[in-house]
N, C-alpha and C positions, 0 to 999 in steps of 0.2 A: 984467469979473469973471464974467460969465456963462461966458466961455470957460473960465476956471479951474474953474468948477464942472463944466463938461462934461468937461474934461481929468481932473479928480479922479474923476468918475464913471467915465470910461473906464479910468483906472488902477485904480480899485477893481474894475471889472468884469474887467479882465485879471488882477488879483491873485486875484480870486475864481475865475476860470477856471483859473489855475495851481494854486490850492489844490484845486479839484475834481479836476483831472487827477492831481495828486500823491496825493490821497486815494484816487482810484479805482485808481491803480497799486498803492498800498499795500494796498488791500482785495483786489485780484486776487492779489497775492503772498501775502497772508494766506489767501485762499481755497485756493490751491495747497498751502500748508503745512498747512492744516487737513485737506485731502483726503489728503495723505500720512500725517498723524497718524491719520486715520480708518482708512486701509488697514492701517497698522501695528497699530493696536489690534484690528482684526478678526483679523489673523494671530496676535497674542498671545492672543486669546481662544481660537482653535482650538488653539494650542499648549498653552495652560493647561488646556484640556479633556483633551488627551492626557496631560499630566503628572498631572492629577488622577486619571484612570483608572489610570495606572501606579502612582501612589502608593497608591491604594486596593487594588490587587492586591498590592502589596508589603506593605502593612499586614496583609492577610489571610494572606499566606504567613508573615509574621513571627509573627502570633498562632498559626497552626497549628504552627509550629516551636517556639514557647514552650510550647504545650500538650504537644507530643510530648516535649520535654525534661523537662517536669514529670512526665509519666507514667513516663518512663524513670528519672528520679531517684527516684520513689517505689518502683519495682521494685528499683532498686539499693540503696535503704535496707533493703528486706527481705533482700536478699542479704548486706548488711553485718551486719545483726542475726543472720542465720543463722551467718555466719562467726564472729561474736563468741560466740554460744552454743556453737559447735563448739570454739572455743578454750577456753572455760570448762570444757567437758566433758573435753577432753584434759588440762587442768590438774588437774581433780579425779581423773581416772584415774591420772595420774602420782603424785599425792599418795597415793592408795589403794595403788598398787603399791609405793611407797616404804615405806608403813606395813607392808604385808604382808611385804616383804623384811626389814625391820628385825625384825619379830616372828619370822620364820622363823630369822633369824640368831641372835636371842637364845635361842630354843628349842633350836636346834642346839648352841649353846654350853653351855646348861644340861644337855642330854641327850647330850653327846659321849661320856661313859663308857658310857651305855646303848647308844648307836649302835655303839661299838667292840665291846661284848659281843655285840650282835646279829650283827655281821659275823663275829665269831669262831665263834659258834654256827652261822651259816649255812654257813660253810666246813666245819665239822665235819659238818653234815647232808649237804652235797654229797658229801663224802668217803665217808660211810656209804652213800649211795645209789649211788655209783659201784661200791663193793665188792659191794653186793647185786646190781647189774646184771651184774657180772662173774660171779658165782656162778650167776645164772639163765642166763646165756648158755652156761655150761659144761654145765649139766644139760639144757638144752633143745636140740632140733634134732638134726641128723644128726652123727654122729661119723665123721670120715674116718680110716680106718685105713690105714697103709702096709703094703703086702704085704711079707712076710718073704722074704728071699732065701735060697734053698736052695743050698748049695754042693755041687757034684757032684765026686766024686773022679775 
């Protein structure tokens, strides 16, 4: 029975040795995997720093662009207000011109007889002035006489 005890101890020692070898192989494999993971994480850290700096630059540019758009929008609002005011002014001018035109038409209709009389009197006055000018031109200036022809026998 003692032999069985020695055999059991040897079997237990061999099993323990197999367990230790398997465990060491597993740990070495795990060590390699963890080293690969560590290298990958370092690469990701470097890449993440690059992405972070690019993202920061992009955010700054976006903020600058948003500020520029805001300023241009405010300037455009003043232009729109000016155009609106100009449209209102043109509308007021149109209504004023329309009112003046209507009042002139009404006055012309009311005074059409007087206007006709004024036109007739002005034509008479022009006729009189023409006749006066004709008389003045006859009395003023040089008179051209035609020589008389003498007939010889």
